[in-house]
N, C-alpha and C positions, 0 to 999 in steps of 0.2 A: 626043493633045490629053490636056493634064493636068486631072486633076479639080479641080473648082471646090472651094472652100473654104466650108464653111456656115457659118453665126452660130454653131451648136454647137460646132463645130471650133474656131474663136476663141475661144469663151469657155473653152473647156478648156484651149487654150494658156496664154490669161492667166492662170487659176487655178493653172496648174503654174507658171507664173512667179511668182505671188505665193508659193507654197509654198517655192519655189527661195530666194525673198528672205528669207521666216522663217527659213530654215534658217540661211542666211548671219548673220543678226543675232543668231541664237542663238550660233551658232559663233565670233561676234565679241565675244559677252560672256562666252561661257565664255574665250577666249583674254584678255580684259582682265582679268579676276578677278584672275590672280596677279600682276600689276601694282600694283593695290589692295592686296593683301596684304603686297607689296613696301613699298607707302607706309606702311602704319600699324606695320613694324618698329621705324622708328627713332625712332617717336613712342613707345613700348613702352621703348626704349632711354634716350631722355631722361627715363624716369621713375623709372629705376633709382638714379641718383644723390640723389633725393628719399628713396627709400627707405633707403638706406644712411645716410643722413644721421639720419633719424627713428629707427634701430636703434640707430646709436651714441648717440644723445640720451637712447635709454630705458637703454642699458646704462649711462651715465653716472650717469642718477638713481637706477639700480638700486644699484650701488655707491655712491654718495651715500647713500642709504637705510639699506646696510647699514654703512656705517661710523658712522651714528649710532647704529645699533641696539646696535652692539658698544661704542660709546663710554657710553651710558645703562645698557647692561647691566653693565660694568666698574664705573660710578659707584654702580649699585643694590646692587653686591657688595660693594664697600668700604664702604657704609654700612652694610650689614649685618652686616659683621665688626667694624665700629667700634661700633656697638649693641649687639652681643653681647659685647664686650669691657668697654666701659661698665657693662653690666648685670652681668655676672661682677665685676668692681671694685667695684660698689655693693654688691654681696652679701656681698663678702669683708671689705669696710669700715666695712658698716652698724652694726657692735657697735663700731666705733672708741673712740666716746666713753666707752660703756658700760666697756669694757676699760681703758682709760686711767684711768677713776674709780678702778677696782677696785685698781690697781698699789698704789697706798700701803697697802693693806690686805695685800697681800703682802708689803710691805717689813716692816711693822709685826710680821707673823708672823716673818720670818725674825731680826729684831732681838731678838724676844721670845725666841726660841729659842736664842741665840747666848747671851742675857742669865741664861740658868737656869745656877745654880751646880751643880758635880757633888756633889748630895746625895742619900742615899739615899732619903731621906724626901720628896724631889720627884720622884724618876725617874717615876714613874706620872704625876703631872701633866704633865711633859714629854711625856711618851709621847703622852699625850692631845692636847695642842697640835700637836707633829708630826703625828698621826694628820690631824687637821682643815686644816692646811697642807697637807698633800699632796693630800687631796680636792679642797681650795679650788684649788691650783696644776693640779690634774688638768683639772679644768673650764675654765680659762682654755687652758690646752695644746690640750684640743679644739677652741675656740674658734678657734686658730691662732697664738695667743700662742707667742712664742720668744725666748729669750734672746741677748742680742748677747756675744760672745766680746770679751774686754777685756785681762785680764789677760795680759801679756807678748807681745801683739801691738804690729804698728805703728799708730802713731795715725792715725787715718783720721777727718776732718771731714765724712764723709758719716753716720757711725754714731757719732762719739764726740764728745765734748764736756769740751774741757781746764778744769779749775778750777784747777790748781795745777802748776807745773813747778819740778822739783827738779833737782839736779846728778846727773848720773849716776855712779856708781861704777865701771862696768865699762864701755868701748868698745861691748861689747853690748847694754847697755841704751839706748844714745843712741837718743831717737825712740819708743821703745817706751813701754807705760803697766807700771806699776809698781805702782798702786793704783785699786781704785774707791770711790769715795764714793756712788754711786748706780747700780744696774744700769739698763741699757738692754734694751729689748724691739723686736721684730719682733710685727707683726701680719699674718699670711699674706702674709709678705714685704716688707712696709712698716712704715719707722720709724716707730711712734708715740711713743719715748720715746728720746732719745739718752742713752749711756752717760757719765756724769759721772765723770770719770779724771783721776787725776796723771800725768804724762807725764816721762819722763827727759830731761835734755838735756845 
């Protein structure tokens, strides 16, 4: 005769089935997890184009800002050079009016020296005038004064002013200056008075 099943045995068997069921559910959950991960991967891939677009936009923005910076730097550098040049020119020509006003005095000294007769009694007086003239001229030269070349050179309207035209005695004299009635001068390379000349044609 088969042994009779007791209630205790039936409960024990039932609890075993519940444990087996729980194990099956856990196994099923473990198997389903890779499928969920696989489902999330396409979502991450779909977000990559957005990230690339943002990166490209930021790179474009950086390049734009860099170009603006280079442009502003170049503009500032040009402004600095321009103002520096203007300041130097102003320093060089600040005394132009004063020096120009002193040129007639220089002319008078030269005329006086030429007008002195060859007289031994006036030799010492002439020497004193020449000495004062040389000192006066030296001061102006240190200030940047320079004489414009005229005699024997080609007439140039940028630095010469023709007050008379005379027939040329030779072919070599044509277009050249043969006499100067008033000297011209530069001040630091800038013409402050044109040379008044006679040109042979």
